[in-house]
VOPAGU-2260 file (C-alpha; in pm, 1 decimal, decimal comma):
REM VOPAGU-2260
SITE   aa  ch    i         X         Y         Z
SITE  MET   A    0  -11599,6    -370,0    -325,1
SITE  THR   A    1  -11469,6    -179,3    -647,8
SITE  ASN   A    2  -11140,0    -181,2    -458,7
SITE  ILE   A    3  -11140,9    -554,3    -386,3
SITE  VAL   A    4  -11236,9    -705,9    -702,9
SITE  LYS   A    5  -11192,8    -557,2   -1103,3
SITE  LEU   A    6  -11454,0    -617,8   -1391,9
SITE  THR   A    7  -11187,8    -555,4   -1618,5
SITE  ASP   A    8  -10857,2    -699,6   -1724,1
SITE  GLU   A    9  -10518,9    -430,4   -1742,3
SITE  LEU   A   10  -10674,9    -403,8   -2143,4
SITE  GLY   A   11  -11038,0    -288,0   -2015,5
SITE  GLY   A   12  -11154,1    -616,2   -2148,5
SITE  GLN   A   13  -11412,9    -769,9   -1910,0
SITE  ARG   A   14  -11282,9   -1041,7   -1679,9
SITE  ALA   A   15  -11421,4   -1389,3   -1657,4
SITE  GLN   A   16  -11726,1   -1464,3   -1414,1
SITE  TYR   A   17  -11512,4   -1691,3   -1231,7
SITE  ASP   A   18  -11182,0   -1528,2   -1206,6
SITE  ILE   A   19  -11415,7   -1241,7   -1049,6
SITE  ASP   A   20  -11525,5   -1506,8    -840,6
SITE  ILE   A   21  -11228,0   -1650,6    -690,0
SITE  ASP   A   22  -11112,7   -1233,5    -606,5
SITE  TYR   A   23  -11439,1   -1281,0    -379,1
SITE  ARG   A   24  -11377,2   -1587,2    -212,8
SITE  LEU   A   25  -11009,5   -1466,1    -182,2
SITE  TYR   A   26  -11134,4   -1148,9      -4,7
SITE  LEU   A   27  -11364,6   -1366,1     223,3
SITE  SER   A   28  -11046,9   -1565,1     332,6
SITE  GLN   A   29  -10860,7   -1301,4     352,0
SITE  THR   A   30  -11214,0   -1173,9     588,6
SITE  ASP   A   31  -11225,7   -1466,3     806,7
SITE  TRP   A   32  -11029,0   -1401,2    1083,1
SITE  TYR   A   33  -11284,3   -1096,3    1183,4
SITE  LEU   A   34  -11537,4   -1316,4    1261,6
SITE  ILE   A   35  -11299,7   -1608,1    1389,1
SITE  ARG   A   36  -11196,8   -1312,9    1679,5
SITE  GLU   A   37  -11573,4   -1216,2    1736,4
SITE  GLN   A   38  -11695,5   -1576,8    1800,8
SITE  GLU   A   39  -11328,7   -1649,7    1978,6
SITE  THR   A   40  -11302,3   -1254,4    2230,9
SITE  GLY   A   41  -11618,5   -1114,4    2151,8
SITE  GLU   A   42  -11479,1    -828,1    2017,5
SITE  GLN   A   43  -11681,9    -652,9    1691,4
SITE  THR   A   44  -11603,3    -703,8    1327,9
SITE  PRO   A   45  -11620,7    -346,1    1125,9
SITE  ASP   A   46  -11967,2    -275,0     985,6
SITE  ASP   A   47  -11772,0    -171,3     609,3
SITE  ILE   A   48  -11596,2    -559,0     659,9
SITE  LYS   A   49  -11962,4    -729,8     706,1
SITE  GLN   A   50  -12134,6    -523,2     445,7
SITE  ASN   A   51  -11847,1    -612,8     211,6
SITE  ARG   A   52  -11861,4    -971,1     296,5
SITE  ALA   A   53  -12174,2    -996,1     186,7
SITE  VAL   A   54  -12161,4    -818,1    -126,6
SITE  ALA   A   55  -11879,5   -1083,7    -209,5
SITE  ARG   A   56  -12104,9   -1351,4     -31,1
SITE  ALA   A   57  -12406,3   -1270,1    -327,9
SITE  ALA   A   58  -12237,5   -1177,4    -598,0
SITE  ILE   A   59  -12097,4   -1510,8    -605,1
SITE  GLN   A   60  -12176,9   -1702,2    -923,7
SITE  SER   A   61  -11941,1   -1986,6    -985,1
SITE  SER   A   62  -11973,1   -2289,0    -836,7
SITE  PHE   A   63  -11592,4   -2467,0    -782,4
SITE  GLY   A   64  -11797,8   -2761,1    -962,8
SITE  ILE   A   65  -11912,5   -2941,0    -637,7
SITE  GLN   A   66  -12195,3   -3147,7    -705,3
SITE  LEU   A   67  -12348,3   -3216,9    -423,0
């Protein structure tokens, strides 16, 4: 996941957790098609995609400000 989400900015400073979470959510959004394909055609989602998605879901700390 380190090649997908950078924890530091261009100057080497710590990025805000909200910004990091946006990157994780973007990764999940960009890989949703694998899961849709699996449901529609039965073609398996690669294991690395499944593992990275699990890491991304577990790493997200901020909500979108949605109160349920």
